[in-house]
OpenMM code with the backbone's topology and positions (N, CA, C; nanometers):
from openmm import Vec3, app, unit

residues = "UNK UNK UNK UNK UNK UNK UNK UNK UNK UNK UNK UNK UNK UNK UNK UNK UNK UNK UNK UNK UNK UNK UNK UNK UNK UNK UNK UNK UNK UNK UNK UNK UNK UNK UNK UNK UNK UNK UNK UNK UNK UNK UNK UNK UNK UNK UNK UNK UNK UNK UNK UNK UNK UNK UNK UNK UNK UNK UNK UNK UNK UNK UNK UNK UNK UNK UNK UNK UNK UNK UNK UNK UNK UNK UNK UNK UNK UNK UNK UNK UNK UNK UNK UNK UNK UNK UNK UNK UNK UNK UNK UNK UNK UNK UNK UNK UNK UNK UNK UNK UNK UNK UNK UNK UNK UNK UNK UNK UNK UNK UNK UNK UNK UNK UNK UNK UNK UNK UNK UNK UNK UNK UNK UNK UNK UNK UNK UNK UNK UNK UNK UNK UNK UNK UNK UNK UNK UNK UNK UNK UNK UNK UNK UNK UNK UNK UNK UNK UNK UNK".split()
positions = [
    Vec3(-0.2815, 1.1087, -2.1978),
    Vec3(-0.2654, 0.9811, -2.1591),
    Vec3(-0.3074, 0.8701, -2.2624),
    Vec3(-0.2476, 0.8154, -2.3121),
    Vec3(-0.2691, 0.7034, -2.4151),
    Vec3(-0.3452, 0.5918, -2.3585),
    Vec3(-0.4512, 0.5346, -2.4566),
    Vec3(-0.5364, 0.4120, -2.4194),
    Vec3(-0.4347, 0.2986, -2.4260),
    Vec3(-0.4366, 0.1965, -2.3313),
    Vec3(-0.3527, 0.0716, -2.3275),
    Vec3(-0.4330, -0.0426, -2.3452),
    Vec3(-0.3829, -0.1730, -2.3877),
    Vec3(-0.4489, -0.2788, -2.3714),
    Vec3(-0.5019, -0.2979, -2.2146),
    Vec3(-0.6360, -0.3356, -2.2157),
    Vec3(-0.6887, -0.3520, -2.0654),
    Vec3(-0.6557, -0.4624, -2.0159),
    Vec3(-0.5663, -0.4707, -1.8893),
    Vec3(-0.4802, -0.6202, -1.8762),
    Vec3(-0.6034, -0.6808, -1.7924),
    Vec3(-0.7062, -0.6367, -1.7114),
    Vec3(-0.7636, -0.7239, -1.6683),
    Vec3(-0.8961, -0.8293, -1.7718),
    Vec3(-0.9097, -0.7524, -1.8668),
    Vec3(-0.9833, -0.8289, -1.9914),
    Vec3(-0.9148, -0.9268, -2.0247),
    Vec3(-0.7760, -0.8858, -2.0161),
    Vec3(-0.6668, -0.9973, -2.1202),
    Vec3(-0.6191, -1.1111, -2.0395),
    Vec3(-0.6255, -1.0575, -1.8872),
    Vec3(-0.5737, -1.1421, -1.8054),
    Vec3(-0.6493, -1.1803, -1.6753),
    Vec3(-0.7899, -1.2049, -1.6901),
    Vec3(-0.8946, -1.2138, -1.6122),
    Vec3(-0.8651, -1.2927, -1.4904),
    Vec3(-0.8169, -1.4303, -1.5061),
    Vec3(-0.7937, -1.5110, -1.3977),
    Vec3(-0.6807, -1.4736, -1.3080),
    Vec3(-0.5828, -1.4131, -1.3361),
    Vec3(-0.4398, -1.3817, -1.3201),
    Vec3(-0.4935, -1.2173, -1.2267),
    Vec3(-0.5629, -1.1523, -1.2818),
    Vec3(-0.5714, -1.0342, -1.1813),
    Vec3(-0.7120, -1.0726, -1.0770),
    Vec3(-0.8095, -1.1506, -1.1186),
    Vec3(-0.8785, -1.2301, -1.0218),
    Vec3(-0.8015, -1.2880, -0.8921),
    Vec3(-0.7017, -1.3484, -0.9275),
    Vec3(-0.6101, -1.4140, -0.8203),
    Vec3(-0.5590, -1.2963, -0.7133),
    Vec3(-0.5273, -1.1931, -0.7915),
    Vec3(-0.4722, -1.0638, -0.7134),
    Vec3(-0.5798, -1.0061, -0.6418),
    Vec3(-0.7010, -0.9854, -0.6927),
    Vec3(-0.8245, -0.9512, -0.6097),
    Vec3(-0.8685, -1.0506, -0.5047),
    Vec3(-0.8570, -1.1582, -0.5154),
    Vec3(-0.8660, -1.2641, -0.4131),
    Vec3(-0.7932, -1.2485, -0.2633),
    Vec3(-0.6764, -1.1864, -0.3197),
    Vec3(-0.5569, -1.1958, -0.1909),
    Vec3(-0.5876, -1.0327, -0.1234),
    Vec3(-0.6341, -0.9469, -0.2190),
    Vec3(-0.7058, -0.8359, -0.1628),
    Vec3(-0.8408, -0.8457, -0.0731),
    Vec3(-0.9082, -0.9375, -0.1387),
    Vec3(-1.0044, -0.9319, -0.0442),
    Vec3(-0.9899, -1.0078, 0.1100),
    Vec3(-0.8889, -1.1082, 0.1038),
    Vec3(-0.8424, -1.1631, 0.2231),
    Vec3(-0.7666, -1.0513, 0.3253),
    Vec3(-0.7177, -0.9557, 0.2600),
    Vec3(-0.6562, -0.8606, 0.3491),
    Vec3(-0.7745, -0.7800, 0.4107),
    Vec3(-0.8732, -0.7681, 0.3376),
    Vec3(-0.9910, -0.6860, 0.3887),
    Vec3(-1.0315, -0.7459, 0.5209),
    Vec3(-1.0165, -0.8942, 0.5500),
    Vec3(-1.0536, -0.9535, 0.6598),
    Vec3(-0.9501, -1.0046, 0.7709),
    Vec3(-0.8189, -0.9880, 0.7253),
    Vec3(-0.7295, -1.0158, 0.7873),
    Vec3(-0.7019, -0.9908, 0.9274),
    Vec3(-0.6066, -1.0146, 0.9735),
    Vec3(-0.5837, -0.9816, 1.1462),
    Vec3(-0.5382, -0.8290, 1.1643),
    Vec3(-0.4821, -0.7915, 1.0459),
    Vec3(-0.4606, -0.6311, 1.0618),
    Vec3(-0.5995, -0.5277, 1.0480),
    Vec3(-0.5809, -0.4249, 1.1126),
    Vec3(-0.7094, -0.3221, 1.0843),
    Vec3(-0.6751, -0.2845, 0.9471),
    Vec3(-0.8123, -0.2869, 0.9018),
    Vec3(-0.8464, -0.2282, 0.7407),
    Vec3(-0.7494, -0.1043, 0.7505),
    Vec3(-0.7922, -0.0099, 0.8337),
    Vec3(-0.6930, 0.1253, 0.8120),
    Vec3(-0.5680, 0.1151, 0.7914),
    Vec3(-0.4969, 0.0054, 0.8490),
    Vec3(-0.3559, 0.0235, 0.8747),
    Vec3(-0.3052, -0.0425, 0.7135),
    Vec3(-0.3805, -0.1509, 0.6658),
    Vec3(-0.3778, -0.1748, 0.5262),
    Vec3(-0.3849, -0.0433, 0.4240),
    Vec3(-0.4618, -0.0011, 0.4358),
    Vec3(-0.4945, 0.0796, 0.3311),
    Vec3(-0.3989, 0.2232, 0.3556),
    Vec3(-0.3354, 0.2350, 0.4695),
    Vec3(-0.2244, 0.3381, 0.4721),
    Vec3(-0.0782, 0.2712, 0.4210),
    Vec3(-0.0685, 0.1230, 0.4630),
    Vec3(0.0456, 0.0878, 0.3920),
    Vec3(0.0130, 0.0967, 0.2271),
    Vec3(-0.0902, 0.0555, 0.1712),
    Vec3(-0.1200, 0.0643, 0.0261),
    Vec3(-0.0776, 0.2087, -0.0374),
    Vec3(-0.1097, 0.2792, 0.0450),
    Vec3(-0.1301, 0.4416, -0.0052),
    Vec3(0.0389, 0.4619, -0.0048),
    Vec3(0.1296, 0.4243, 0.0838),
    Vec3(0.2602, 0.4583, 0.0977),
    Vec3(0.3320, 0.4014, 0.0012),
    Vec3(0.2906, 0.2689, -0.0210),
    Vec3(0.3660, 0.1937, -0.1397),
    Vec3(0.3140, 0.2531, -0.2657),
    Vec3(0.2159, 0.2927, -0.2799),
    Vec3(0.1652, 0.3627, -0.4130),
    Vec3(0.2298, 0.4817, -0.4480),
    Vec3(0.2523, 0.5571, -0.3220),
    Vec3(0.3168, 0.6774, -0.3188),
    Vec3(0.4824, 0.6606, -0.3811),
    Vec3(0.5259, 0.5573, -0.3243),
    Vec3(0.6766, 0.5385, -0.3516),
    Vec3(0.6868, 0.5167, -0.5035),
    Vec3(0.5753, 0.4482, -0.5599),
    Vec3(0.5873, 0.3893, -0.7170),
    Vec3(0.5268, 0.4795, -0.7921),
    Vec3(0.4809, 0.5867, -0.7322),
    Vec3(0.4210, 0.6618, -0.8318),
    Vec3(0.2646, 0.6537, -0.9075),
    Vec3(0.2007, 0.5703, -0.8313),
    Vec3(0.0910, 0.5055, -0.9106),
    Vec3(-0.0220, 0.6022, -0.8913),
    Vec3(-0.0691, 0.6866, -0.9688),
    Vec3(-0.1713, 0.8001, -0.9373),
    Vec3(-0.3100, 0.7303, -0.9189),
    Vec3(-0.3419, 0.6223, -0.9870),
    Vec3(-0.4666, 0.5514, -0.9538),
    Vec3(-0.4760, 0.5032, -0.8119),
    Vec3(-0.3599, 0.4531, -0.7635),
    Vec3(-0.3908, 0.4029, -0.6669),
    Vec3(-0.3740, 0.4797, -0.5229),
    Vec3(-0.2817, 0.6004, -0.5804),
    Vec3(-0.2953, 0.7078, -0.4628),
    Vec3(-0.4100, 0.7614, -0.4710),
    Vec3(-0.4904, 0.8059, -0.5818),
    Vec3(-0.6384, 0.8377, -0.5444),
    Vec3(-0.7119, 0.7776, -0.4791),
    Vec3(-0.7139, 0.6355, -0.5046),
    Vec3(-0.8154, 0.5412, -0.4384),
    Vec3(-0.7922, 0.5185, -0.3270),
    Vec3(-0.6542, 0.4900, -0.2560),
    Vec3(-0.6537, 0.4726, -0.1314),
    Vec3(-0.6806, 0.5957, -0.0615),
    Vec3(-0.6015, 0.7156, -0.0952),
    Vec3(-0.6447, 0.8414, -0.0439),
    Vec3(-0.8150, 0.8487, 0.0287),
    Vec3(-0.8738, 0.8105, -0.0783),
    Vec3(-1.0331, 0.8639, -0.0713),
    Vec3(-1.0643, 0.7297, 0.0242),
    Vec3(-1.0246, 0.6144, 0.0182),
    Vec3(-1.0625, 0.5271, 0.1155),
    Vec3(-0.9855, 0.5824, 0.2581),
    Vec3(-0.9252, 0.6414, 0.2874),
    Vec3(-0.8484, 0.6556, 0.4185),
    Vec3(-0.9435, 0.7560, 0.4726),
    Vec3(-0.9726, 0.8683, 0.3787),
    Vec3(-1.0519, 0.9700, 0.4349),
    Vec3(-1.1984, 0.9080, 0.4730),
    Vec3(-1.2695, 0.8480, 0.3781),
    Vec3(-1.3705, 0.7716, 0.4116),
    Vec3(-1.3772, 0.7155, 0.5452),
    Vec3(-1.2862, 0.6554, 0.5895),
    Vec3(-1.2394, 0.5575, 0.6997),
    Vec3(-1.2080, 0.6477, 0.8213),
    Vec3(-1.2401, 0.7445, 0.8078),
    Vec3(-1.1955, 0.8606, 0.9058),
    Vec3(-1.0698, 0.9535, 0.9562),
    Vec3(-0.9701, 0.9104, 0.8422),
    Vec3(-0.8386, 0.9372, 0.8620),
    Vec3(-0.8626, 1.1149, 0.8405),
    Vec3(-0.7974, 1.1806, 0.9012),
    Vec3(-0.7937, 1.3533, 0.8981),
    Vec3(-0.7109, 1.3857, 0.7903),
    Vec3(-0.7628, 1.4622, 0.7001),
    Vec3(-0.6628, 1.5646, 0.6124),
    Vec3(-0.5147, 1.5812, 0.6267),
    Vec3(-0.5379, 1.6464, 0.7687),
    Vec3(-0.3656, 1.6441, 0.8380),
    Vec3(-0.3088, 1.5373, 0.8259),
    Vec3(-0.3218, 1.4319, 0.8690),
    Vec3(-0.2357, 1.3105, 0.8780),
    Vec3(-0.2476, 1.2479, 0.7126),
    Vec3(-0.3377, 1.2333, 0.6634),
    Vec3(-0.3106, 1.1891, 0.5177),
    Vec3(-0.2210, 1.2840, 0.4308),
    Vec3(-0.1817, 1.3911, 0.4384),
    Vec3(-0.1068, 1.5045, 0.3728),
    Vec3(0.0174, 1.4545, 0.4215),
    Vec3(0.0353, 1.3992, 0.5237),
    Vec3(0.1707, 1.3824, 0.6223),
    Vec3(0.2150, 1.2254, 0.5554),
    Vec3(0.1787, 1.1698, 0.4989),
    Vec3(0.1893, 1.0131, 0.4834),
    Vec3(0.3317, 1.0147, 0.3993),
    Vec3(0.3704, 1.0825, 0.3207),
    Vec3(0.4761, 1.0949, 0.2540),
    Vec3(0.5976, 1.0982, 0.3260),
    Vec3(0.5733, 1.1846, 0.4254),
    Vec3(0.7021, 1.2525, 0.5328),
    Vec3(0.6366, 1.2002, 0.6715),
    Vec3(0.5896, 1.0669, 0.6658),
    Vec3(0.5464, 1.0165, 0.8209),
    Vec3(0.6660, 1.0214, 0.9065),
    Vec3(0.7803, 1.0014, 0.8947),
    Vec3(0.9162, 0.9690, 0.9833),
    Vec3(0.9011, 1.1468, 1.0729),
    Vec3(0.8603, 1.2723, 0.9767),
    Vec3(0.8754, 1.3761, 1.0316),
    Vec3(0.7473, 1.4162, 1.1080),
    Vec3(0.6210, 1.3307, 1.1149),
    Vec3(0.5120, 1.4083, 1.1444),
    Vec3(0.5115, 1.3725, 1.3230),
    Vec3(0.6157, 1.3280, 1.4119),
    Vec3(0.5935, 1.2848, 1.5213),
    Vec3(0.4883, 1.1773, 1.5426),
    Vec3(0.4026, 1.2400, 1.6726),
    Vec3(0.3123, 1.1384, 1.7132),
    Vec3(0.2006, 1.1131, 1.6136),
    Vec3(0.1729, 1.1920, 1.5333),
    Vec3(0.0387, 1.1882, 1.4418),
    Vec3(0.0162, 1.0170, 1.4093),
    Vec3(0.1504, 0.9626, 1.3530),
    Vec3(0.1523, 0.8003, 1.3515),
    Vec3(0.1943, 0.7175, 1.4410),
    Vec3(0.1127, 0.6242, 1.5064),
    Vec3(0.1343, 0.5459, 1.6138),
    Vec3(0.2517, 0.4785, 1.5922),
    Vec3(0.3158, 0.4045, 1.6987),
    Vec3(0.4283, 0.3339, 1.6858),
    Vec3(0.3994, 0.2205, 1.5945),
    Vec3(0.3216, 0.1399, 1.6058),
    Vec3(0.2732, 0.0690, 1.5215),
    Vec3(0.2316, 0.1138, 1.3440),
    Vec3(0.2176, 0.2144, 1.3194),
    Vec3(0.1747, 0.2695, 1.1617),
    Vec3(0.3249, 0.2924, 1.1338),
    Vec3(0.4145, 0.3828, 1.2393),
    Vec3(0.5408, 0.3937, 1.1818),
    Vec3(0.6187, 0.2787, 1.1220),
    Vec3(0.6156, 0.1596, 1.2332),
    Vec3(0.6625, 0.0256, 1.1689),
    Vec3(0.6329, -0.0089, 1.0554),
    Vec3(0.4871, 0.0082, 1.0159),
    Vec3(0.4168, -0.0849, 0.9174),
    Vec3(0.4814, -0.0021, 0.7957),
    Vec3(0.4947, 0.1652, 0.7924),
    Vec3(0.5081, 0.2665, 0.7114),
    Vec3(0.6611, 0.2381, 0.6453),
    Vec3(0.7579, 0.1904, 0.7673),
    Vec3(0.9025, 0.1906, 0.7416),
    Vec3(0.9050, 0.0544, 0.6523),
    Vec3(0.8593, -0.0398, 0.7248),
    Vec3(0.8759, -0.1731, 0.6342),
    Vec3(0.8014, -0.1855, 0.5204),
    Vec3(0.7028, -0.1085, 0.4678),
    Vec3(0.6538, -0.0979, 0.3492),
    Vec3(0.7696, -0.0102, 0.2582),
    Vec3(0.8488, 0.0751, 0.2955),
    Vec3(0.9918, 0.1503, 0.2222),
    Vec3(1.0480, 0.0416, 0.2135),
    Vec3(1.1024, -0.0283, 0.2989),
    Vec3(1.2076, -0.1312, 0.3058),
    Vec3(1.1673, -0.2109, 0.1810),
    Vec3(1.0620, -0.2980, 0.2112),
    Vec3(1.0130, -0.3739, 0.0994),
    Vec3(0.9898, -0.3483, -0.0362),
    Vec3(0.9360, -0.2273, -0.0422),
    Vec3(0.8863, -0.1755, -0.1777),
    Vec3(1.0391, -0.1425, -0.2605),
    Vec3(1.1383, -0.1133, -0.2067),
    Vec3(1.2816, -0.0620, -0.2473),
    Vec3(1.3555, -0.1884, -0.2091),
    Vec3(1.3077, -0.3061, -0.2430),
    Vec3(1.3676, -0.4366, -0.2060),
    Vec3(1.5058, -0.4341, -0.2908),
    Vec3(1.5274, -0.3962, -0.3946),
    Vec3(1.6213, -0.3657, -0.4662),
    Vec3(1.7667, -0.3146, -0.4436),
    Vec3(1.7336, -0.1843, -0.3515),
    Vec3(1.8173, -0.0978, -0.2732),
    Vec3(1.8506, -0.1536, -0.1399),
    Vec3(1.7555, -0.2143, -0.0759),
    Vec3(1.7525, -0.2366, 0.0703),
    Vec3(1.7801, -0.3797, 0.0767),
    Vec3(1.7386, -0.4888, 0.0209),
    Vec3(1.7710, -0.6411, 0.0405),
    Vec3(1.7170, -0.6666, 0.2260),
    Vec3(1.6152, -0.5501, 0.2102),
    Vec3(1.5178, -0.5858, 0.3893),
    Vec3(1.6385, -0.6363, 0.4777),
    Vec3(1.7102, -0.5535, 0.5258),
    Vec3(1.8148, -0.5881, 0.6233),
    Vec3(1.7682, -0.6370, 0.7587),
    Vec3(1.8021, -0.6941, 0.8476),
    Vec3(1.7829, -0.7792, 0.9356),
    Vec3(1.7508, -0.6651, 1.0523),
    Vec3(1.8041, -0.5663, 1.0682),
    Vec3(1.7567, -0.4534, 1.1747),
    Vec3(1.6167, -0.4018, 1.1523),
    Vec3(1.5770, -0.3541, 1.0180),
    Vec3(1.4628, -0.3227, 0.9963),
    Vec3(1.3750, -0.4218, 0.9925),
    Vec3(1.3745, -0.5628, 0.9672),
    Vec3(1.2971, -0.6897, 0.9921),
    Vec3(1.2647, -0.6709, 1.1500),
    Vec3(1.3868, -0.6858, 1.2586),
    Vec3(1.3759, -0.6928, 1.3764),
    Vec3(1.2789, -0.5697, 1.4254),
    Vec3(1.2698, -0.4424, 1.3801),
    Vec3(1.2112, -0.3306, 1.4135),
    Vec3(1.0564, -0.3692, 1.3483),
    Vec3(1.0214, -0.4291, 1.2664),
    Vec3(0.8776, -0.4434, 1.2388),
    Vec3(0.7975, -0.5447, 1.3496),
    Vec3(0.8987, -0.6329, 1.3560),
    Vec3(0.8525, -0.7389, 1.4267),
    Vec3(0.8128, -0.7406, 1.5820),
    Vec3(0.8804, -0.6192, 1.6148),
    Vec3(0.8600, -0.5724, 1.7666),
    Vec3(0.7019, -0.5276, 1.7890),
    Vec3(0.6587, -0.4788, 1.6727),
    Vec3(0.5052, -0.4359, 1.6739),
    Vec3(0.4028, -0.5055, 1.5985),
    Vec3(0.4161, -0.6509, 1.5410),
    Vec3(0.3367, -0.7330, 1.4773),
    Vec3(0.3695, -0.8670, 1.5263),
    Vec3(0.2565, -0.9513, 1.5262),
    Vec3(0.2604, -1.0946, 1.5747),
    Vec3(0.3091, -1.1585, 1.4392),
    Vec3(0.3762, -1.2794, 1.4292),
    Vec3(0.4224, -1.3583, 1.3113),
    Vec3(0.2835, -1.3537, 1.2017),
    Vec3(0.1738, -1.3566, 1.2596),
    Vec3(0.0555, -1.3565, 1.1523),
    Vec3(0.0381, -1.2534, 1.0924),
    Vec3(0.0530, -1.1289, 1.1838),
    Vec3(0.0393, -0.9988, 1.1370),
    Vec3(0.1652, -0.9091, 1.0277),
    Vec3(0.2883, -1.0109, 1.0790),
    Vec3(0.3830, -0.9681, 1.0098),
    Vec3(0.3658, -1.0274, 0.8522),
    Vec3(0.3053, -1.1248, 0.8455),
    Vec3(0.3136, -1.2087, 0.7639),
    Vec3(0.2166, -1.1363, 0.6273),
    Vec3(0.1068, -1.1089, 0.6948),
    Vec3(-0.0050, -1.0298, 0.6167),
    Vec3(0.0330, -0.9063, 0.5836),
    Vec3(0.0935, -0.8357, 0.6731),
    Vec3(0.1849, -0.6810, 0.6411),
    Vec3(0.2322, -0.7302, 0.5281),
    Vec3(0.3300, -0.7839, 0.5032),
    Vec3(0.4401, -0.8235, 0.4070),
    Vec3(0.3894, -0.8562, 0.2765),
    Vec3(0.2347, -0.9434, 0.2664),
    Vec3(0.1782, -0.9695, 0.1613),
    Vec3(0.1153, -0.8565, 0.1089),
    Vec3(0.0312, -0.7616, 0.2171),
    Vec3(-0.0154, -0.6571, 0.1715),
    Vec3(0.0500, -0.5707, 0.0943),
    Vec3(0.2013, -0.5233, 0.1188),
    Vec3(0.2720, -0.4599, 0.0306),
    Vec3(0.3551, -0.5196, -0.0648),
    Vec3(0.3392, -0.6536, -0.1213),
    Vec3(0.3846, -0.7356, -0.2027),
    Vec3(0.2500, -0.6914, -0.3146),
    Vec3(0.1494, -0.7153, -0.2697),
    Vec3(0.0276, -0.7153, -0.3465),
    Vec3(0.0108, -0.5874, -0.4061),
    Vec3(0.0473, -0.4557, -0.2818),
    Vec3(0.0191, -0.3507, -0.3843),
    Vec3(0.1414, -0.3092, -0.5050),
    Vec3(0.2390, -0.3365, -0.4354),
    Vec3(0.3501, -0.3329, -0.5275),
    Vec3(0.2947, -0.3949, -0.6711),
    Vec3(0.2599, -0.5158, -0.6770),
    Vec3(0.2209, -0.5799, -0.8110),
    Vec3(0.0958, -0.4866, -0.8899),
    Vec3(0.0054, -0.4579, -0.7807),
    Vec3(-0.1164, -0.3838, -0.7827),
    Vec3(-0.0624, -0.2659, -0.9093),
    Vec3(0.0077, -0.1551, -0.8363),
    Vec3(0.0894, -0.0507, -0.9119),
    Vec3(0.1620, -0.1127, -1.0251),
    Vec3(0.2262, -0.1920, -1.0516),
    Vec3(0.2735, -0.2487, -1.1585),
    Vec3(0.1955, -0.2975, -1.2561),
    Vec3(0.0654, -0.3171, -1.2143),
    Vec3(-0.0381, -0.3188, -1.3436),
    Vec3(-0.1311, -0.1763, -1.4016),
    Vec3(-0.0996, -0.0978, -1.2815),
    Vec3(-0.2165, 0.0109, -1.3098),
    Vec3(-0.1284, 0.1184, -1.3858),
    Vec3(0.0182, 0.1291, -1.3260),
    Vec3(0.0955, 0.2106, -1.4161),
    Vec3(0.0813, 0.2035, -1.5578),
    Vec3(0.1397, 0.1086, -1.5834),
    Vec3(0.1671, 0.0691, -1.7612),
    Vec3(0.0282, 0.0327, -1.8192),
    Vec3(-0.0643, -0.0076, -1.7263),
    Vec3(-0.1903, 0.0115, -1.7898),
    Vec3(-0.2820, 0.1728, -1.8182),
    Vec3(-0.2161, 0.2317, -1.7513),
    Vec3(-0.2258, 0.3516, -1.7537),
    Vec3(-0.4084, 0.3965, -1.6877),
    Vec3(-0.4023, 0.3243, -1.5847),
    Vec3(-0.5493, 0.3232, -1.5514),
    Vec3(-0.5690, 0.4643, -1.4654),
    Vec3(-0.6726, 0.5337, -1.4921),
    Vec3(-0.6912, 0.6992, -1.4551),
    Vec3(-0.7335, 0.6938, -1.3144),
    Vec3(-0.6894, 0.7761, -1.2434),
    Vec3(-0.7381, 0.8047, -1.1188),
    Vec3(-0.8824, 0.8907, -1.1083),
    Vec3(-0.9771, 0.8554, -1.0543),
    Vec3(-1.1266, 0.9107, -1.0440),
    Vec3(-1.1050, 1.0692, -1.0548),
    Vec3(-1.0236, 1.1545, -0.9667),
    Vec3(-1.0142, 1.2541, -0.9944),
    Vec3(-1.0065, 1.3091, -1.1140),
    Vec3(-0.9137, 1.2754, -1.2080),
    Vec3(-0.8899, 1.2766, -1.3185),
    Vec3(-0.9887, 1.2533, -1.4344),
    Vec3(-1.0999, 1.1589, -1.3979),
    Vec3(-1.1921, 1.1263, -1.4525),
    Vec3(-1.3014, 1.2141, -1.4587),
    Vec3(-1.3128, 1.2874, -1.3407),
    Vec3(-1.4086, 1.3546, -1.2772),
    Vec3(-1.4313, 1.4848, -1.3739),
] * unit.nanometer
topology = app.Topology()
chain = topology.addChain("A")
for resn in residues:
    res = topology.addResidue(resn, chain)
    for name in ("N", "CA", "C"):
        topology.addAtom(name, app.Element.getBySymbol(name[0]), res)
């Protein structure tokens, strides 16, 4: 893997703005583990090794079982392992992350708002957008996952 220009060092103010959004999400109305689950699913879709590693570790530290963690990519086949609320968040994560393909259909929007208040829906959508942005910095920046550094 080649070394690349450090985006944080060269766009610190912009990057700090994204980190401020992340700090807000850590204290928002959504449970922290749900935000981490969404971060992981978005990162899996985008293929961001750094973020997959980070958010998998964070979920394990928060108490998620390995059985559940390994089934995140196929959550829709995991039955009751994911709550209806988690399933709605994961489905919306996929819709928003693939926005160019999906255009966020009304049916998907209606499905997600059945499980979230307007404030929670808004924070969920911001979390998805933030992780997509972070993936788009980590991947071209060639940020190395902790597992690859050890």
